[in-house]
PDB file of N, CA, C and O in Angstrom:
ATOM      1  N   UNK A   1     174.349  50.340-134.847  1.00  0.00           N
ATOM      2  CA  UNK A   1     173.904  48.994-134.533  1.00  0.00           C
ATOM      3  C   UNK A   1     175.086  48.044-134.648  1.00  0.00           C
ATOM      4  O   UNK A   1     175.783  48.032-135.662  1.00  0.00           O
ATOM      5  N   UNK A   2     175.304  47.267-133.634  1.00  0.00           N
ATOM      6  CA  UNK A   2     176.416  46.329-133.578  1.00  0.00           C
ATOM      7  C   UNK A   2     175.875  44.939-133.865  1.00  0.00           C
ATOM      8  O   UNK A   2     174.937  44.493-133.204  1.00  0.00           O
ATOM      9  N   UNK A   3     176.448  44.253-134.831  1.00  0.00           N
ATOM     10  CA  UNK A   3     176.018  42.912-135.221  1.00  0.00           C
ATOM     11  C   UNK A   3     176.955  41.895-134.605  1.00  0.00           C
ATOM     12  O   UNK A   3     178.162  41.932-134.842  1.00  0.00           O
ATOM     13  N   UNK A   4     176.401  40.978-133.810  1.00  0.00           N
ATOM     14  CA  UNK A   4     177.211  39.923-133.223  1.00  0.00           C
ATOM     15  C   UNK A   4     176.412  38.625-133.176  1.00  0.00           C
ATOM     16  O   UNK A   4     175.181  38.631-133.164  1.00  0.00           O
ATOM     17  N   UNK A   5     177.130  37.535-133.149  1.00  0.00           N
ATOM     18  CA  UNK A   5     176.530  36.209-133.140  1.00  0.00           C
ATOM     19  C   UNK A   5     177.052  35.454-131.923  1.00  0.00           C
ATOM     20  O   UNK A   5     178.262  35.262-131.802  1.00  0.00           O
ATOM     21  N   UNK A   6     176.171  35.019-131.015  1.00  0.00           N
ATOM     22  CA  UNK A   6     176.662  34.252-129.863  1.00  0.00           C
ATOM     23  C   UNK A   6     177.049  32.835-130.275  1.00  0.00           C
ATOM     24  O   UNK A   6     176.225  32.079-130.790  1.00  0.00           O
ATOM     25  N   UNK A   7     178.319  32.482-130.040  1.00  0.00           N
ATOM     26  CA  UNK A   7     178.827  31.158-130.393  1.00  0.00           C
ATOM     27  C   UNK A   7     179.594  30.598-129.197  1.00  0.00           C
ATOM     28  O   UNK A   7     180.674  31.090-128.867  1.00  0.00           O
ATOM     29  N   UNK A   8     179.053  29.590-128.556  1.00  0.00           N
ATOM     30  CA  UNK A   8     179.714  28.910-127.431  1.00  0.00           C
ATOM     31  C   UNK A   8     180.233  29.877-126.372  1.00  0.00           C
ATOM     32  O   UNK A   8     181.374  29.743-125.930  1.00  0.00           O
ATOM     33  N   UNK A   9     179.443  30.819-125.968  1.00  0.00           N
ATOM     34  CA  UNK A   9     179.836  31.752-124.921  1.00  0.00           C
ATOM     35  C   UNK A   9     180.616  32.959-125.395  1.00  0.00           C
ATOM     36  O   UNK A   9     180.925  33.844-124.597  1.00  0.00           O
ATOM     37  N   UNK A  10     180.939  33.014-126.664  1.00  0.00           N
ATOM     38  CA  UNK A  10     181.623  34.191-127.191  1.00  0.00           C
ATOM     39  C   UNK A  10     180.629  35.068-127.935  1.00  0.00           C
ATOM     40  O   UNK A  10     179.519  34.640-128.248  1.00  0.00           O
ATOM     41  N   UNK A  11     181.029  36.268-128.207  1.00  0.00           N
ATOM     42  CA  UNK A  11     180.204  37.199-128.984  1.00  0.00           C
ATOM     43  C   UNK A  11     180.947  37.475-130.289  1.00  0.00           C
ATOM     44  O   UNK A  11     181.665  38.468-130.405  1.00  0.00           O
ATOM     45  N   UNK A  12     180.768  36.593-131.264  1.00  0.00           N
ATOM     46  CA  UNK A  12     181.496  36.689-132.523  1.00  0.00           C
ATOM     47  C   UNK A  12     181.006  37.897-133.320  1.00  0.00           C
ATOM     48  O   UNK A  12     179.804  38.138-133.429  1.00  0.00           O
ATOM     49  N   UNK A  13     181.951  38.645-133.872  1.00  0.00           N
ATOM     50  CA  UNK A  13     181.650  39.828-134.679  1.00  0.00           C
ATOM     51  C   UNK A  13     182.128  39.574-136.109  1.00  0.00           C
ATOM     52  O   UNK A  13     183.311  39.756-136.398  1.00  0.00           O
ATOM     53  N   UNK A  14     181.234  39.158-137.006  1.00  0.00           N
ATOM     54  CA  UNK A  14     181.675  38.839-138.367  1.00  0.00           C
ATOM     55  C   UNK A  14     182.176  40.050-139.144  1.00  0.00           C
ATOM     56  O   UNK A  14     182.933  39.890-140.102  1.00  0.00           O
ATOM     57  N   UNK A  15     181.778  41.239-138.762  1.00  0.00           N
ATOM     58  CA  UNK A  15     182.250  42.439-139.438  1.00  0.00           C
ATOM     59  C   UNK A  15     183.745  42.643-139.174  1.00  0.00           C
ATOM     60  O   UNK A  15     184.435  43.270-139.978  1.00  0.00           O
ATOM     61  N   UNK A  16     184.244  42.121-138.062  1.00  0.00           N
ATOM     62  CA  UNK A  16     185.672  42.234-137.752  1.00  0.00           C
ATOM     63  C   UNK A  16     186.521  41.565-138.827  1.00  0.00           C
ATOM     64  O   UNK A  16     187.609  42.050-139.137  1.00  0.00           O
ATOM     65  N   UNK A  17     186.050  40.473-139.393  1.00  0.00           N
ATOM     66  CA  UNK A  17     186.815  39.800-140.439  1.00  0.00           C
ATOM     67  C   UNK A  17     186.912  40.671-141.687  1.00  0.00           C
ATOM     68  O   UNK A  17     187.950  40.708-142.348  1.00  0.00           O
ATOM     69  N   UNK A  18     185.839  41.361-141.999  1.00  0.00           N
ATOM     70  CA  UNK A  18     185.868  42.286-143.140  1.00  0.00           C
ATOM     71  C   UNK A  18     186.877  43.404-142.886  1.00  0.00           C
ATOM     72  O   UNK A  18     187.631  43.783-143.782  1.00  0.00           O
ATOM     73  N   UNK A  19     186.887  43.918-141.684  1.00  0.00           N
ATOM     74  CA  UNK A  19     187.836  44.977-141.325  1.00  0.00           C
ATOM     75  C   UNK A  19     189.268  44.449-141.393  1.00  0.00           C
ATOM     76  O   UNK A  19     190.167  45.152-141.853  1.00  0.00           O
ATOM     77  N   UNK A  20     189.480  43.218-140.939  1.00  0.00           N
ATOM     78  CA  UNK A  20     190.824  42.626-141.007  1.00  0.00           C
ATOM     79  C   UNK A  20     191.300  42.512-142.452  1.00  0.00           C
ATOM     80  O   UNK A  20     192.435  42.877-142.758  1.00  0.00           O
ATOM     81  N   UNK A  21     190.455  42.014-143.333  1.00  0.00           N
ATOM     82  CA  UNK A  21     190.846  41.830-144.731  1.00  0.00           C
ATOM     83  C   UNK A  21     191.106  43.177-145.397  1.00  0.00           C
ATOM     84  O   UNK A  21     192.088  43.326-146.123  1.00  0.00           O
ATOM     85  N   UNK A  22     190.248  44.146-145.161  1.00  0.00           N
ATOM     86  CA  UNK A  22     190.446  45.460-145.757  1.00  0.00           C
ATOM     87  C   UNK A  22     191.711  46.132-145.237  1.00  0.00           C
ATOM     88  O   UNK A  22     192.426  46.786-145.996  1.00  0.00           O
ATOM     89  N   UNK A  23     191.985  45.975-143.956  1.00  0.00           N
ATOM     90  CA  UNK A  23     193.194  46.602-143.417  1.00  0.00           C
ATOM     91  C   UNK A  23     194.462  45.912-143.915  1.00  0.00           C
ATOM     92  O   UNK A  23     195.496  46.562-144.068  1.00  0.00           O
ATOM     93  N   UNK A  24     194.398  44.608-144.169  1.00  0.00           N
ATOM     94  CA  UNK A  24     195.555  43.923-144.760  1.00  0.00           C
ATOM     95  C   UNK A  24     195.807  44.456-146.159  1.00  0.00           C
ATOM     96  O   UNK A  24     196.951  44.711-146.533  1.00  0.00           O
ATOM     97  N   UNK A  25     194.754  44.622-146.924  1.00  0.00           N
ATOM     98  CA  UNK A  25     194.908  45.093-148.300  1.00  0.00           C
ATOM     99  C   UNK A  25     195.403  46.539-148.330  1.00  0.00           C
ATOM    100  O   UNK A  25     196.278  46.880-149.126  1.00  0.00           O
ATOM    101  N   UNK A  26     194.852  47.374-147.479  1.00  0.00           N
ATOM    102  CA  UNK A  26     195.170  48.805-147.517  1.00  0.00           C
ATOM    103  C   UNK A  26     196.465  49.131-146.769  1.00  0.00           C
ATOM    104  O   UNK A  26     197.290  49.897-147.266  1.00  0.00           O
ATOM    105  N   UNK A  27     196.647  48.553-145.577  1.00  0.00           N
ATOM    106  CA  UNK A  27     197.762  48.950-144.711  1.00  0.00           C
ATOM    107  C   UNK A  27     198.913  47.961-144.654  1.00  0.00           C
ATOM    108  O   UNK A  27     200.060  48.359-144.455  1.00  0.00           O
ATOM    109  N   UNK A  28     198.626  46.693-144.825  1.00  0.00           N
ATOM    110  CA  UNK A  28     199.660  45.679-144.710  1.00  0.00           C
ATOM    111  C   UNK A  28     199.416  44.763-143.521  1.00  0.00           C
ATOM    112  O   UNK A  28     198.568  45.038-142.672  1.00  0.00           O
ATOM    113  N   UNK A  29     200.159  43.684-143.472  1.00  0.00           N
ATOM    114  CA  UNK A  29     199.918  42.632-142.478  1.00  0.00           C
ATOM    115  C   UNK A  29     200.148  43.081-141.041  1.00  0.00           C
ATOM    116  O   UNK A  29     199.327  42.808-140.165  1.00  0.00           O
ATOM    117  N   UNK A  30     201.262  43.771-140.793  1.00  0.00           N
ATOM    118  CA  UNK A  30     201.584  44.136-139.408  1.00  0.00           C
ATOM    119  C   UNK A  30     200.617  45.176-138.865  1.00  0.00           C
ATOM    120  O   UNK A  30     200.232  45.121-137.697  1.00  0.00           O
ATOM    121  N   UNK A  31     200.223  46.124-139.708  1.00  0.00           N
ATOM    122  CA  UNK A  31     199.262  47.127-139.257  1.00  0.00           C
ATOM    123  C   UNK A  31     197.888  46.510-139.047  1.00  0.00           C
ATOM    124  O   UNK A  31     197.147  46.928-138.158  1.00  0.00           O
ATOM    125  N   UNK A  32     197.546  45.522-139.858  1.00  0.00           N
ATOM    126  CA  UNK A  32     196.268  44.823-139.670  1.00  0.00           C
ATOM    127  C   UNK A  32     196.261  44.061-138.353  1.00  0.00           C
ATOM    128  O   UNK A  32     195.245  44.017-137.659  1.00  0.00           O
ATOM    129  N   UNK A  33     197.387  43.467-138.015  1.00  0.00           N
ATOM    130  CA  UNK A  33     197.495  42.756-136.742  1.00  0.00           C
ATOM    131  C   UNK A  33     197.353  43.722-135.569  1.00  0.00           C
ATOM    132  O   UNK A  33     196.679  43.416-134.586  1.00  0.00           O
ATOM    133  N   UNK A  34     197.984  44.881-135.673  1.00  0.00           N
ATOM    134  CA  UNK A  34     197.859  45.902-134.623  1.00  0.00           C
ATOM    135  C   UNK A  34     196.427  46.420-134.548  1.00  0.00           C
ATOM    136  O   UNK A  34     195.899  46.626-133.456  1.00  0.00           O
ATOM    137  N   UNK A  35     195.800  46.630-135.696  1.00  0.00           N
ATOM    138  CA  UNK A  35     194.413  47.092-135.712  1.00  0.00           C
ATOM    139  C   UNK A  35     193.455  46.075-135.124  1.00  0.00           C
ATOM    140  O   UNK A  35     192.491  46.445-134.454  1.00  0.00           O
ATOM    141  N   UNK A  36     193.709  44.794-135.368  1.00  0.00           N
ATOM    142  CA  UNK A  36     192.867  43.740-134.794  1.00  0.00           C
ATOM    143  C   UNK A  36     192.995  43.719-133.272  1.00  0.00           C
ATOM    144  O   UNK A  36     192.007  43.530-132.561  1.00  0.00           O
ATOM    145  N   UNK A  37     194.212  43.915-132.780  1.00  0.00           N
ATOM    146  CA  UNK A  37     194.406  43.961-131.327  1.00  0.00           C
ATOM    147  C   UNK A  37     193.677  45.150-130.719  1.00  0.00           C
ATOM    148  O   UNK A  37     193.021  45.018-129.685  1.00  0.00           O
ATOM    149  N   UNK A  38     193.788  46.306-131.355  1.00  0.00           N
ATOM    150  CA  UNK A  38     193.124  47.511-130.845  1.00  0.00           C
ATOM    151  C   UNK A  38     191.611  47.353-130.892  1.00  0.00           C
ATOM    152  O   UNK A  38     190.916  47.755-129.958  1.00  0.00           O
ATOM    153  N   UNK A  39     191.094  46.771-131.969  1.00  0.00           N
ATOM    154  CA  UNK A  39     189.643  46.567-132.071  1.00  0.00           C
ATOM    155  C   UNK A  39     189.155  45.610-130.992  1.00  0.00           C
ATOM    156  O   UNK A  39     188.100  45.838-130.398  1.00  0.00           O
ATOM    157  N   UNK A  40     189.901  44.546-130.730  1.00  0.00           N
ATOM    158  CA  UNK A  40     189.523  43.608-129.666  1.00  0.00           C
ATOM    159  C   UNK A  40     189.579  44.271-128.301  1.00  0.00           C
ATOM    160  O   UNK A  40     188.719  44.038-127.450  1.00  0.00           O
ATOM    161  N   UNK A  41     190.586  45.091-128.099  1.00  0.00           N
ATOM    162  CA  UNK A  41     190.714  45.800-126.828  1.00  0.00           C
ATOM    163  C   UNK A  41     189.526  46.743-126.611  1.00  0.00           C
ATOM    164  O   UNK A  41     188.962  46.803-125.519  1.00  0.00           O
ATOM    165  N   UNK A  42     189.159  47.470-127.653  1.00  0.00           N
ATOM    166  CA  UNK A  42     188.016  48.390-127.543  1.00  0.00           C
ATOM    167  C   UNK A  42     186.721  47.618-127.310  1.00  0.00           C
ATOM    168  O   UNK A  42     185.883  48.043-126.514  1.00  0.00           O
ATOM    169  N   UNK A  43     186.549  46.486-127.997  1.00  0.00           N
ATOM    170  CA  UNK A  43     185.350  45.672-127.784  1.00  0.00           C
ATOM    171  C   UNK A  43     185.258  45.189-126.339  1.00  0.00           C
ATOM    172  O   UNK A  43     184.172  45.171-125.760  1.00  0.00           O
ATOM    173  N   UNK A  44     186.388  44.799-125.755  1.00  0.00           N
ATOM    174  CA  UNK A  44     186.372  44.318-124.370  1.00  0.00           C
ATOM    175  C   UNK A  44     186.166  45.446-123.369  1.00  0.00           C
ATOM    176  O   UNK A  44     185.443  45.281-122.387  1.00  0.00           O
ATOM    177  N   UNK A  45     186.792  46.580-123.611  1.00  0.00           N
ATOM    178  CA  UNK A  45     186.632  47.721-122.702  1.00  0.00           C
ATOM    179  C   UNK A  45     185.187  48.217-122.704  1.00  0.00           C
ATOM    180  O   UNK A  45     184.657  48.598-121.661  1.00  0.00           O
ATOM    181  N   UNK A  46     184.554  48.211-123.875  1.00  0.00           N
ATOM    182  CA  UNK A  46     183.181  48.703-123.969  1.00  0.00           C
ATOM    183  C   UNK A  46     182.139  47.657-123.577  1.00  0.00           C
ATOM    184  O   UNK A  46     180.946  47.958-123.526  1.00  0.00           O
ATOM    185  N   UNK A  47     182.583  46.433-123.300  1.00  0.00           N
ATOM    186  CA  UNK A  47     181.663  45.393-122.856  1.00  0.00           C
ATOM    187  C   UNK A  47     180.941  44.685-123.996  1.00  0.00           C
ATOM    188  O   UNK A  47     179.974  43.966-123.749  1.00  0.00           O
ATOM    189  N   UNK A  48     181.377  44.866-125.217  1.00  0.00           N
ATOM    190  CA  UNK A  48     180.721  44.247-126.371  1.00  0.00           C
ATOM    191  C   UNK A  48     181.352  42.925-126.774  1.00  0.00           C
ATOM    192  O   UNK A  48     180.820  42.237-127.645  1.00  0.00           O
ATOM    193  N   UNK A  49     182.451  42.558-126.174  1.00  0.00           N
ATOM    194  CA  UNK A  49     183.139  41.320-126.541  1.00  0.00           C
ATOM    195  C   UNK A  49     183.588  40.551-125.317  1.00  0.00           C
ATOM    196  O   UNK A  49     183.431  41.001-124.182  1.00  0.00           O
ATOM    197  N   UNK A  50     184.145  39.388-125.570  1.00  0.00           N
ATOM    198  CA  UNK A  50     184.705  38.565-124.501  1.00  0.00           C
ATOM    199  C   UNK A  50     186.212  38.443-124.738  1.00  0.00           C
ATOM    200  O   UNK A  50     186.743  38.988-125.706  1.00  0.00           O
ATOM    201  N   UNK A  51     186.884  37.729-123.855  1.00  0.00           N
ATOM    202  CA  UNK A  51     188.322  37.547-124.027  1.00  0.00           C
ATOM    203  C   UNK A  51     188.656  36.718-125.267  1.00  0.00           C
ATOM    204  O   UNK A  51     189.794  36.735-125.738  1.00  0.00           O
ATOM    205  N   UNK A  52     187.676  35.999-125.792  1.00  0.00           N
ATOM    206  CA  UNK A  52     187.893  35.234-127.016  1.00  0.00           C
ATOM    207  C   UNK A  52     188.025  36.129-128.240  1.00  0.00           C
ATOM    208  O   UNK A  52     188.368  35.652-129.321  1.00  0.00           O
ATOM    209  N   UNK A  53     187.755  37.422-128.081  1.00  0.00           N
ATOM    210  CA  UNK A  53     187.905  38.350-129.201  1.00  0.00           C
ATOM    211  C   UNK A  53     189.368  38.503-129.589  1.00  0.00           C
ATOM    212  O   UNK A  53     189.677  38.725-130.760  1.00  0.00           O
ATOM    213  N   UNK A  54     190.267  38.388-128.629  1.00  0.00           N
ATOM    214  CA  UNK A  54     191.691  38.569-128.929  1.00  0.00           C
ATOM    215  C   UNK A  54     192.242  37.473-129.842  1.00  0.00           C
ATOM    216  O   UNK A  54     192.766  37.788-130.910  1.00  0.00           O
ATOM    217  N   UNK A  55     192.143  36.207-129.462  1.00  0.00           N
ATOM    218  CA  UNK A  55     192.708  35.204-130.371  1.00  0.00           C
ATOM    219  C   UNK A  55     191.969  35.126-131.707  1.00  0.00           C
ATOM    220  O   UNK A  55     192.586  34.877-132.743  1.00  0.00           O
ATOM    221  N   UNK A  56     190.668  35.335-131.687  1.00  0.00           N
ATOM    222  CA  UNK A  56     189.900  35.240-132.937  1.00  0.00           C
ATOM    223  C   UNK A  56     190.296  36.327-133.925  1.00  0.00           C
ATOM    224  O   UNK A  56     190.529  36.038-135.098  1.00  0.00           O
ATOM    225  N   UNK A  57     190.373  37.559-133.474  1.00  0.00           N
ATOM    226  CA  UNK A  57     190.695  38.640-134.413  1.00  0.00           C
ATOM    227  C   UNK A  57     192.161  38.622-134.812  1.00  0.00           C
ATOM    228  O   UNK A  57     192.491  38.939-135.955  1.00  0.00           O
ATOM    229  N   UNK A  58     193.048  38.258-133.890  1.00  0.00           N
ATOM    230  CA  UNK A  58     194.468  38.218-134.226  1.00  0.00           C
ATOM    231  C   UNK A  58     194.779  37.093-135.212  1.00  0.00           C
ATOM    232  O   UNK A  58     195.547  37.287-136.154  1.00  0.00           O
ATOM    233  N   UNK A  59     194.192  35.933-135.000  1.00  0.00           N
ATOM    234  CA  UNK A  59     194.393  34.830-135.938  1.00  0.00           C
ATOM    235  C   UNK A  59     193.743  35.164-137.279  1.00  0.00           C
ATOM    236  O   UNK A  59     194.287  34.835-138.333  1.00  0.00           O
ATOM    237  N   UNK A  60     192.584  35.815-137.241  1.00  0.00           N
ATOM    238  CA  UNK A  60     191.926  36.223-138.479  1.00  0.00           C
ATOM    239  C   UNK A  60     192.769  37.210-139.275  1.00  0.00           C
ATOM    240  O   UNK A  60     192.867  37.098-140.497  1.00  0.00           O
ATOM    241  N   UNK A  61     193.370  38.164-138.600  1.00  0.00           N
ATOM    242  CA  UNK A  61     194.228  39.134-139.287  1.00  0.00           C
ATOM    243  C   UNK A  61     195.499  38.461-139.815  1.00  0.00           C
ATOM    244  O   UNK A  61     195.963  38.777-140.911  1.00  0.00           O
ATOM    245  N   UNK A  62     196.053  37.545-139.040  1.00  0.00           N
ATOM    246  CA  UNK A  62     197.244  36.836-139.485  1.00  0.00           C
ATOM    247  C   UNK A  62     196.948  35.975-140.706  1.00  0.00           C
ATOM    248  O   UNK A  62     197.738  35.953-141.651  1.00  0.00           O
ATOM    249  N   UNK A  63     195.834  35.273-140.700  1.00  0.00           N
ATOM    250  CA  UNK A  63     195.468  34.466-141.857  1.00  0.00           C
ATOM    251  C   UNK A  63     195.154  35.317-143.076  1.00  0.00           C
ATOM    252  O   UNK A  63     195.499  34.947-144.199  1.00  0.00           O
ATOM    253  N   UNK A  64     194.509  36.443-142.864  1.00  0.00           N
ATOM    254  CA  UNK A  64     194.230  37.350-143.978  1.00  0.00           C
ATOM    255  C   UNK A  64     195.530  37.862-144.585  1.00  0.00           C
ATOM    256  O   UNK A  64     195.648  37.967-145.806  1.00  0.00           O
ATOM    257  N   UNK A  65     196.499  38.179-143.745  1.00  0.00           N
ATOM    258  CA  UNK A  65     197.788  38.628-144.232  1.00  0.00           C
ATOM    259  C   UNK A  65     198.538  37.555-144.989  1.00  0.00           C
ATOM    260  O   UNK A  65     199.161  37.835-146.013  1.00  0.00           O
ATOM    261  N   UNK A  66     198.484  36.320-144.494  1.00  0.00           N
ATOM    262  CA  UNK A  66     199.170  35.226-145.175  1.00  0.00           C
ATOM    263  C   UNK A  66     198.504  34.890-146.503  1.00  0.00           C
ATOM    264  O   UNK A  66     199.183  34.587-147.485  1.00  0.00           O
ATOM    265  N   UNK A  67     197.184  34.942-146.533  1.00  0.00           N
ATOM    266  CA  UNK A  67     196.477  34.609-147.767  1.00  0.00           C
ATOM    267  C   UNK A  67     196.592  35.724-148.809  1.00  0.00           C
ATOM    268  O   UNK A  67     196.539  35.464-150.011  1.00  0.00           O
ATOM    269  N   UNK A  68     196.748  36.956-148.346  1.00  0.00           N
ATOM    270  CA  UNK A  68     196.874  38.062-149.302  1.00  0.00           C
ATOM    271  C   UNK A  68     198.265  38.090-149.878  1.00  0.00           C
ATOM    272  O   UNK A  68     198.573  38.950-150.704  1.00  0.00           O
TER     273      UNK A  68
END
């Protein structure tokens, strides 16, 4: 089951933020950024996300890395 919240035409995935934070803690900032890009790419290819998934997840991973 995929959990998403429609926000202004986007399909926000709050679980992605949890994945970003965990990957920053476990793998490090650069790997978390790469993982966020790959997750956004997979979401778009599978039709579960919009193009807004890229900036949202990348900025989320970057902020998680800076805050950690």
